N, C-alpha and C positions, 0 to 999 in steps of 0.2 A: 467833475464836473458837479454840482446843487440844481436842480430847477422845480418847479410845482408837481409836484403826485397826480398821476391821471391815473386813469381804469384800467387800462396794460401793467398797472405797476401792481396792480393790485395783491394777485395768488404771491407774487415777493414776499410780497409786506404781511398780508398772512402766515408764511409763510416761516417768517424771521420769526416774527409777532408767537405764535404757535409755538413756539421753543419753547419760549421765555412764560408762555401759559404753564404748561407742560411740566415744568423743569424747576421752575424757581418760585421765587416770592414777591420777584420785581413788578410783580403787575398779578390787583385781586382777580383777575380774571378768573374764572374756573373751566370754563368751556372753549371749545378750541373753535376758530371765528373762521366763515367759509370768507374769500375772495369777495363774494354779494358784500359783505354784512362791513369788509373793508371799503370797497370800495363807495355807501354806504355814506361813511366816516370822511372821506375824502368830498365830497359834493359837497355835504352840512358843515365841512367847515369854508370852501370856498362860499356854499351860497352864505357865508357868516363873514365870507370874507376876511379869513385869518388865512395862514399859511399854513402847509400841509404838505413838504419838502422828500423830495428823496436824495441819497445822495450815490452817484451812478460814477461804479470803476470799471474802467475794461466792459463797460457795457452791460454791466449787472446791478441791479441797484445793494448796494452794500448796508444800508441803513435809510433809518428815514426820523424825520420829526415833525410834532403840532403842535398848533396854539392852541386853546378851546378857550370856553369861558369861562373864567374862574366864581363866577355865580351867577344865579340868575337877576336877582335886584340891577337895578339902571343904574345904583353908584358905583356898582365895581366895572360899571359897562370898558373901562380905560387898563383893567386889569386883567391880564393870562394864564393860564396853567400851561406849562409846556412841561415836553416831554421827546424823550429820542432814544432809539432802539438797534442797532444794528448787530449784521450777522457774527452770532458769534467766533466766527472763523477769521476778524476782519476786527477784535478788540484792539486794541490801544493802537490804533496807526493813524490817530484822530480827525477820523471822521464825523465823533461825532461832535467835540467841539467845531472843527467844521460845518455841519451841521448848526448847532446852536448859536455861534458868529449871524450865520444868514438868517437861520428862524430871527434871532434877536433885530438887527436889521430891521428884515421885513416888519416886525412890532413896533422897531419905532418910527418907518414910514407910515404908516400908519394910523398914528395918534397915539399906541399903548404909553403906557406910564409905567407898569409895572408888571416884572417877569415871575410865575412863583413859579419850581419846582419840587413836585411832592415823592417822597421817596421810603421804600419799605428798607426797611433797619433791621439790619448791621448790608449796607451795600458799600465798600468802600469806593470801588471804579462810579459810580455814579456820583457819591460824596465828594471824591477825587475834582473830576468834572466839573460838577456846578461850582462848586469855590474857584477853582480857577476860572470859571467864569464872572467873577466876582461877585459869587452868591452868596450871601452868610446866613447859617442857619439860627430860626428863631421861633424856631417848636418844633416839642417834641413828644409826641403824643404816644403812652402804653399800650399796647396789648389791643388795636384797631383793629385790623384783620382779625382774622383766623383761614389756612390754610395747609393743608396736608395736614388737618390737625393740631399746628401750632400757631400762636397765637405771633403778631406780628406787631413791631413798632412802626410808626412813622413820622418822618420831621420833612418840615418845610424849611426850603431857603428860596426866599426871594427879591428879588435883586430891580432897582430905578433905573428903569433906558435909556 
């Protein structure tokens, strides 16, 4: 079941996200986040009327996806950046695909025109998910971030909704 995230989901979302912060290049954040910070992000999304969703399987949150503003300038108001994270134990079970399908549907209902996924590279699983959603790579920025003393590339995959 997919539903909007709430305060009670914050701890599980933080746990999922902190795995990626501590162990991967997938996020450029380097400091662990507390559930209060996650709840603040959920509230910010709701305040901006942007979807922040969780996938619940057997009464457990196994993943989440959300949209955020692409840029601050007014002309970008119909474009959202999209993000998805899954509990590492549940990868390859189509939860990410289901979350993105629902996220994109809700964005379209909110009159968003474009969704953009930013991916730290290499990340074959994320690239496959975005391309399965009909997104096409349009940009590749070399050595854009530095984490764990390594330079990381970033690619962008947009889709017209």
